[in-house]
C-alpha positions as CSV (number, residue, x, y, z in Angstrom):
1,M,9.7,23.4,10.8
2,N,5.7,24.0,11.4
3,A,3.7,21.7,13.8
4,Y,1.0,21.4,10.8
5,K,4.2,19.6,8.6
6,E,5.9,18.0,11.4
7,E,1.9,16.2,12.6
8,W,2.0,15.3,8.4
9,I,5.6,13.3,8.6
10,A,4.8,11.9,11.9
11,L,1.3,10.3,10.6
12,L,2.8,9.3,7.2
13,L,5.5,7.4,9.0
14,K,3.3,5.7,11.1
15,Q,1.2,4.5,7.8
16,K,4.3,2.3,7.3
17,F,4.0,2.7,3.3
18,N,6.0,-0.4,1.2
19,G,9.4,1.1,0.6
20,W,8.6,4.9,0.9
21,L,11.3,7.1,2.4
22,I,9.7,10.4,3.5
23,A,11.9,13.7,4.4
24,S,10.8,17.6,4.0
25,D,12.8,20.8,3.4
26,R,11.7,24.2,4.6
27,N,8.5,24.4,3.0
28,H,7.6,20.6,1.5
29,I,7.4,17.2,2.1
30,F,9.3,14.5,-0.1
31,I,8.1,11.3,-0.6
32,N,10.6,8.9,-2.5
33,I,9.2,5.5,-3.4
34,P,10.7,2.4,-4.9
35,D,11.5,2.6,-8.7
36,D,9.1,-0.3,-9.1
37,Q,5.8,1.0,-8.1
38,D,3.7,3.2,-10.6
39,I,4.0,6.9,-9.9
40,E,0.6,7.7,-11.4
41,K,-0.9,4.8,-9.1
42,V,0.8,5.7,-5.9
43,L,-0.4,9.5,-6.7
44,V,-4.0,8.4,-7.1
45,E,-3.6,6.2,-4.0
46,F,-2.2,8.9,-2.2
47,K,-4.7,11.6,-3.0
48,E,-7.4,9.2,-2.1
49,K,-5.9,8.6,1.4
50,V,-5.4,12.4,2.2
51,P,-8.8,13.1,3.7
52,E,-8.9,10.4,6.0
53,L,-5.4,11.6,7.2
54,K,-6.2,15.2,7.0
55,K,-8.9,14.3,9.8
56,K,-6.2,13.7,11.9
57,I,-4.2,16.3,12.4
58,R,-4.7,18.5,14.9
59,S,-2.4,21.9,14.0
60,K,-3.7,24.7,12.3
61,P,-3.7,24.3,8.1
62,E,-1.2,25.5,6.4
63,K,-0.2,25.0,2.5
64,L,2.1,21.9,1.8
65,G,3.1,20.5,-0.7
66,F,4.2,16.7,-1.3
67,F,6.8,15.7,-3.7
68,I,6.4,12.1,-5.1
69,G,9.0,10.4,-7.0
70,N,11.5,7.8,-7.5
71,S,14.9,7.9,-9.7
72,V,12.4,7.6,-13.2
73,D,10.0,10.2,-12.6
74,S,8.3,12.5,-9.6
75,K,5.0,14.6,-9.1
76,F,3.6,17.4,-7.0
77,Y,0.2,17.5,-4.8
78,E,-0.4,20.4,-3.1
79,L,-2.8,20.7,0.0
80,S,-4.5,23.8,0.8
């Protein structure tokens, strides 16, 4: 895992989003949200929060994707 992705995961875990489970594979970060949360609303809020979080990352930026979903649906968001 690269340093950029490791920093993102650590930062997301510190946010203590209610009910979120965070994991990764070789290329992406997976965020599993509870089924009772509206995926569209969560994605919009996540996109709004990303610029603030991105300022805290010290590693060299790299292309990174986030899969946000639950057992009902999932969405993909990519940072470049």
